[in-house]
N, C-alpha and C positions, 0 to 999 in steps of 0.2 A: 749186244744181247741186254745190256744193262740202258743204255740207248732209247731202244723199241718200247724195254718194262716201262719208262719213263711218259712216252709217247701214250700207251695202253693205260697207264694208272687217269694221268689225262684227260683221255678222253670219258674215262669212267664215273670223276670226277663233274664234269661238264653235264654227264648225264643222270647226274643223282638230282646237282641243281635245276637243273629245267624241272626234273621232274618234282622239288617238292616246291617247286614256286607253281610249277599248276595244280598240285594238290591242296598249298593254302589258296587260290585264287576259288577253287571249287568250295570248297569251304567255307571262304568269306561270302560267297554268294547263293549256298542251302543255307546258312544261316539267315541269308536277307531272306529269303523267302520265307522260311520259319516264319519271320517277325510280320510280314506283308500275309501270310494266313493268320495266322494270330488277330493282326488290327483287324481283318477282312470280320470273322468271327465275332471281336469283342463289337465291332461294330453293327453284323445282324442281331445278337442281340440285345442291342439296345435299342437298335428301331425297331425290333419286336417288343420292346416293354412300354417304346414311346407308341407304337399302332395300338398296344392294348390299354395303356391308360388316358389312350387321345378316348378309345372307343367309349370307355366308362364316364368318360368329363361330358364326354358328345349327348350319352343317354341321359346324364344328370342337367345338361343345359337342357336338353329338350323337354325334360319335366318341369323345369325351374321356368321353363318359356309357357307351358302348360297353364301351370298353375298363376303366371304373372297375367297370362290372358284370361282365363278364369277371375282375380281380381279385377281385373280393369271391366271386365261384363256386372262386375258386383258394383265397380265403383258406381259404375253407367245406370244401374238398377237404382242401386242408392241416390242416385241426384236425379234419376227421373222421378222417384217418389218423393225428394224432395223436393222440386222445384216449384210444385203446387203448395207446398204448405209455404215455401216461399213467397212465392206471389201472395197469398191469401195473407201470410204477416206485412206484409209490406202493403196489401188493403186493407187490414182492421190496425194499422198505425198510421195510416194515409186516413181514415175513417174519426180516430181518433185525435190526429189534428182538427181536423176541419170541424168535429163538435166542437172544440175545445176555441175554435174558431180563425178562417184565415189568416185573417191579421192580431196581430197579436202586440203587444209598447211595452216594454219595460222602460222604467227611469232610473236612471241611474244620480245621486252627488255626489260629488268630491269633495272632498276636504275641505276644510276653510284654509286659507293662505297667514299669514302672520298680520297684514297688516291690512285686512279688510271689515276689523269691528264686528261684531256681532253675526249673529244665523238667522237668515230669517225664515229655513225649513223647522217640520220633524215631520217624526216617520215614528208613527202612530201604529205600527201593524208592517205586515212585508207588502200589501196592496196599498197601503193608503202613504200621500206625504200631503203632509197639510203646512197651508205658506200663508204669514202672518202679514194680511195684507196692508196694515196700516196706515186704513179706513176708522178713526173714529165715531163715523157717524152712524157706524152700519153697529148692531148691537153685537155680534159675534166678529171682529175684523177676522180673522182664521178661517182660512177657505179649504175645501178638501178636494184635491183629487185622487182615484182610484184607478189605479193598473192590473197590470195582469202579474207585474210584480215591479217590487219597488227596493233600489238596495240602497243601504247609505252608505259614509266614507268608509265605514269598517270593512263593507263587504270588497272582497277579491279578485284578482281576474280568475282565478280560478270556480268558484262558486258563480260568477255571471257565466261563465263558456258550462255548466252542468246545465244551467237551463236552455240552454242553445244549442245543447248536443241532439236533440230531437230535430232539429232543421238539420243538420250536416245530415243524419239519418236518414232523413225525408229527401233529402239531397242524394244520397247515395241509390236511394229508391227508388229512384227516376223523375221524382218530381223537379220547378224549378224553385226555386229559393230566394228570395231580398234578405239583405241584411243593413237597414240604413242606421246610420249613427247621426244625432239632431241634435241640436245646442247650438248652444250662444257661443263667442269668440270662447276659450278659455274656459271651459266648462268642462273637458278632458275626453273629447271625442279621438284625440288622436292617441291617447292614452291607452282606451280600450281598444281601437282599431292594431296601432300598430306595439304596444307594450312597451315593455324594458327589455333592457339584456338579461335581467334578471325575472321580469316574470312579462312572460310571453302575451302576446295580444288575440282579437279576436284572427286578426289574417292566418297568422304560424297555427295557431291553437287548431281551428277550422282546418287546412291540409292536412297537418298532422291524423285529425280522427278521423278524415277525407282515406287516408293512409292506412291508415290501423285498421278497420272496417273492412276496406277494400281486401288487404292482406287477408282477414281471415274470412270471408264472404270469395276469394277466390281458388276455381279448385283446376284440375286439369283440363275441363271443356270452356272454362268461363276465366274471361279477362279481363280489368280496368284499365283504361288511358285516360289522363289528365292533362289537360291543355291552360295555359295563363295568357291571360289577355287585359291590358290594362290603359286606362283612358284619360283625360283629363276633357272637361266640357266648364268651356267658359265663354259668357255673353250665346250661348248656343251654337259656339263653335268646338269642335272635335277634335282632341290632339293624340294622337297615339302615342303614349310613351315609353314605346318597344319597336319605335320602325325605325328613329336613327341609331341603334348598337345593330337590329335584325334585321335589316331590310328586304333581304334578299329569302326571312322565311313564310313559311304561309299565312296566309289571311283567313277571318273567319268573316261572315256576314252577321250585323248585328244590328237590330233594330225590323219597324216593317215594313214591309216591300218598299212604301215609298220613298220613308226617309230612311233608307239603312245604312251603315258605315263599314265598311271593312278595315282589320285591328289585326297587327301581328300575332300570333298564337304562337307561346313557344312550349314546348312537349317537356314534362317537370312527372320524373318516375321516383323522385324519393323527397322531403320535407327540406333536405341539402338546396337542390336546386331549385325548389319552391324559393329558396328564402334568397336565393342569387338572385332569379328573376324580379322577386319582389322589390327589392334591395334598387337594382337598376330604373325598376318602372318610378320610386321614391326618389332619388336621385335626379330624372328628369324632371320630376315636378315641381310647378313654376314656387321659386321660391319669394318674388315677392309676396309681401305681407297683405299687402289689399288685395291682390290680385287672385292668393291665396284661399281671404275670406270667402270670399263670393266663388268660387269653384268648386266644381265635383269632381269628385274621384270616385271612377268607378273598378274594380278589382276584380275579375271575374273568373272559377273558377268552369272551364267546362270538361264537363263528367261521360264517359264513352265505356258503354258496359257490350260487351260479346256472348252471343253462349253458341259456342261450335254445333253444339251435338240438337238447340232445339231452334239453332239460327236467331237467338232473340238478339234484339240490339236496339238500345238504349241511351239517352242523348240525352242530360240534363245538364244545370247551371246555377250555380251558385255565387248570388253575386252581394259585394260588399260594398259599400257606396256609401263614404263619408259627407253628407250632404253641407253647403254655407252653412254661417253662420246665422243665427236664428235674428238677430238683430239686423239684419236685412228688411224686414217685414214692417220694420217702425220707423215711420215717416220723417218721423224726428232727426237720424241717428243718420241720413241721408244728407250729403250734398254736393256739389255743384260737378266736383270729380266722380264721384260713383254713385251716378244716382241713375244712370244706365245699367251699370251693373248691376246693382239694387233691384231697379224694373225687374229685367230676366230673372235675377232670382229669384224675387216673387211671383213672377208666373209658373216658374217653375216650380216652385215647392207648394202654389197652389195648385197647379193641375195634379200634382203626388197628392197630396191632401182629399182631393175628392175622385182620385182611383180608389183610393186607402176607404176612404169614407162610401164605396159604393162595396167595396167586396166584404167591410164589414156587414153591411146591410144585406147580403148574400145576393148583390146584382151585378150584373155583369160589365163591369168599368168601360168608357168609352175613350179608347187610348190613341185615336188621330186628333189629338189636338194638336199646337201650334207646342210644347213644351215637346224641348227635343229631350229632355232626361227620359220623359213620358215613351216616348217613339222607340228611345235603345231596349229601353228596359222593358218592352212592352209583350214579349213571351213570360216575362217575368212577375209580373202581376195580372194576368188570367185570373178566371175563376178555380183553375185546377191549382193556385201557383201559392204559394204560403209569402211572409212579408211577415217580416220582424222589426218592430223598431224601436229603438233603444234611443231612449231622449235624455240628454243632459243638462243638470241645470247646476247652477254655481246660486252656493246656501246663503252666500254674504245680502245684506240687506242693502247694500249699496246696487245692487246687481237684479233688482227684486223687481222693476218690469218688465227686463228681459226675461227672466224670470216665469211672468207670469204671462208672455208671448208664446214663452215656449209651449207651455202646461197647455194653455189653449187653443195651441196647435196640433198637437198631441192628441187631445182629450176630441177635438172632432175626427180623428181617424179613428177614434170607437166608440163614436156617441151612439151609432144606431146596435153596436152589440152590448150598450146598455139599456136599450131599450128595448129587448128583448120581450121583456114580461117579467112578472113579479117575482116571489121567492119561491113559488109553486114551482112555476116553469124553471128556475133556475135549478129548482132542486131536482125536478124532470130531468135535465138535461145533466144533472149530475151524475143521476140512475145510471142514465143511459151508458157515460162513460165509465162509469165504474164498469158497465156491464163489458165494454169495447175492451175494459181494460183488464178483466180477469178472463176473457176470450184469449184476449194479445198473450197474455201471460203464458196460458196453456201451448197458445201456437209456436210460441215462442221456446219454452219447457222441449213440445216435440223435436221444433228444429234441430234444438241443443243437443237431444239426445242423437237424432238422425248425424248430426255433424259430426260428435263423437263415433260414430261408427264408422260414418266415412274416414276421420282420421286413422281409428281401428285401421282400416282399408289400407290406407295411404301411408303407416306405416308397416305393415303385411309385405306392401310391396314395394316401401324402398329397403326392407329385408332381403325380399328375393333380389332385387335389384342387385344389390350387392352381394351377395352370395353369386349373381352371376359376374356381376362384374369382377371377382377373386378367380373364379372358373377361369374367367376367360383369358383374363393375366396368367392362370398359371398353364394356360391352354397356350396362351405364345411361349412364356420361360420352359416349355417341353419342345415345341417346335424350334426355338432359336436353339436347344439343347441338341436337338436331332440334327438340326440347318450346321451348326458348328461342326458336331462328331464327322457329319457328309461331307463335308468341308474339307474338315480335318482328315479327312481319310482321302478324297481324293486325289486333297494334296500328296498326299502321305506316297498314296500307289504312284501318284505321279513320278515322283522324284526316285522313289524307287523302280519305279520302268527308267527314267533316265540313266539311274546310275546303275542297273543292269545295263542298257543298253550301253551308255560309255564302257563297261567291264566288260562286255563279250569282245566292242570294238576295239580292248587293248588287246585282250585272248586274241584276239585273232590276232592282232600288228606282232606281239611276242610269238603267238607258233609259226608266224609265218619267218618273223627274225629266224627263232630258232632251226626252222627248216635250213632257213640260206645256210647258218653257222651247221649243221650239218653235214649239210650237202660242203661246207667248205673246208669243214672236219674231214669226210671222205675226202677231198681233193688232195688235206694235207696229207693224210692218211697215206693215201697210194703214194702221193711226191715222195713222202718220208718213207717207205718202203721200199720204191725207184731208189732213194737214197742209203736206206739199209744195205744193200741187193749190192752198190756200188761199191759200199766202204767193205762189204765180206770179200769183193771180189779186186779191191785193191788192198786188201789184209791180204787175201792168199799169196797176189802175185808180192808183195813184200815178205810176207815168209819164204820164198823160195825164191828171193833173191838175197834173202839174210842165209836162206841156206844155201846157196850156188857162191858166197862170199866166204862161206865157213868152209867150204868143200876146198873149193880154191887157196886159201890162206892152209890148210892142212896139206895142200900138195906141193904145196911150195917148199915147205918143211926137209920134203925126200928128195929131192932133187938135189943134181950133184953141184958142185961150188965149179968144175969147170966151167958150164954151160950156165951159169948164173946170171952175168952180164947178158947174154943172149935172152936166157933166158929170162929176166927182168927187162929189158926194151921190149918183147914179145905182150910179154903179163901185165905188162905196166897200163899198155893203152885200155886192156881186156878191164880190167881193174878201176881205169879214170871211170870208164863206161858202163861197170855195173852201178860203179859206188855217182854217177851224175843220175843214172833211172832210179835208184834208190833214192835219192835227193828229190828228184823230180815227182816220185809217187807221193814220197812222204807230202810235199808241199799241195799237191793234189785230196788228201787226205784233209788235211788241216781246211783246206778251203772249204769241202763239203763242211767237215764238224762246222768250221762258222757258219757256215750259212743254214744248218741245222740248228745251230744254237738262236742264230738271227729267225727261224722260224717260230721253235717253241716261244721264242720272246713274245712276238708277234702276238702266236695264238693265245701267248696269256692276255698281254693285255684285251686283247679284243673280248675272254673271256670273265674278265676283271670290271670292263663297262658292262660286258650285258647285266649279270651280277649284280650293276648299282642301276640300272634301268629296272631291274626285277624287284629289287631294294625297295624303288622310292614308289614301284606304281601297288605293291602289295602291301607294302609299311612292315611287313614282314624282315627287320634287313638282320635278326638275328642269324638265322638258317644260312640263309646266304655269305653272309660273312664268316660262318664257321667254314663252312663249304668251300669259299673263297680260299680260308688262309692255307687249306689243307690241297688247294689246288697250286697255290703260290708254291705249298713245300714238293709239291708234287712235278712241277713246272720249273725248279731249277735246276739248270743244266749240272752237271758234275763234270768239278776239272780233271 
């Protein structure tokens, strides 16, 4: 009875452990399902919020886009209104310069050097230079030369460029401009054009002014481009100063159709790039002192303007020319070595003087002569062009002859201008110029007001674009957050699905194992029941044998002593037989008990293995251990 009770207790312990394991697995699965549902609900809420916010941002972006279109339309309308005014301003400005004369001649004198002695020039006013000829035979040995502007030794580069600036503005307006630097050697031509590290010359100042003016005039529908060319003219032979370093660059034609030259042009987008290109050209220039005196250096800035609304395209040039030294015109300075060079220079300067004189007299100059300089600058010496001649003189008395020659050549360029008429005629033209200046000032004010309006519209458009950019960034951020959440939810769902699938497979495996164990348990129960029946029958037999043995012992005492020997002889075999049978039954009983203990121990080991596996799968080791410890006490066989 005790053994049967132990087997039943062991079976109940195994069933309770299996049920507890199943309950734990189902509980974990339910918790995972609830977490998944919560995450899905949170993702749905976030997606709904993101879609709502995206809708609001999209509507606001549409509003901003509509406002941007309106601002663009207003800017285009304003630019359409301002374009005729700008053209009128350019026309008036050009007319003003034309009334002042297509040819302007400035005169500049450098300071005296320490070893040059006394000065031979004086500066009575800003338009006259007085030269002491030293001719005592004359009543007045001093001779006056009048120019459009005279700069004494104390005038710096900035004040000179202030008077050059209108020519730069005219070049940006679409007219060809030429600025010539003329004078004897060591008179300051190179300083005027190139300047120094701390005081820039006309090269850099002109391009900086072009760059600044173009930035102020550039709109969203118009654009300026600048190109740079440089060449040296020596004995009517042209040498491109950029061809060696930029052989693969684009080229541009300069000059008349019959005798043009192709020069490498380099695009320059800011003053720094222009400075680099200019430095390269000057480094490639001839360094031989004699050759440099008789060569021409032509630096040209090509200006391209395009308006994408009106389709207008303008092309103009600003040429800065460093002419040869004026002493080449003096025959006494020529020797056998440089007589050919001086002849070429004399022919070139004479042709240039003729062209300037024709322009001063309001005549179309003849540009198809033999001078290569005039041919190259043909489109910059026409009637619609503007020319500025900056004459440089040396104040030293030792250079008097060269100074007089330089001033005589310069006076020839503006003789026709001086013969326009008397003071009344000059006053009349000045009144016309003043009226034009007033009209130009009014137009400039109107243009300035419209530009301010355009700037305000551009500012509003910029602010709208900034808001669009911020909102677009916010939308992108919301989309990224939504995408990240959706990605996380998808990965979480995939992980939960994989985990659910694995747990389902594990549960199926556990169910299969439990079913197999239950089958084994049922078989073991049947076997144990059969063994219990066998043990009960053996115990009954044992009790019968014990009762027979007791009866035999009791009956032997009542017999007589006479038949003791024969009775003993007869009963002894029976007792021995009974004793042998009892010992055999006892032995069989012990063997059955040993088998039962071995079976119970085997079941106990299998139960322990099963609980260990369940503990590893579910991670709930505490309950199985308690159940296992209880089962150990149940399965422990009694002695």
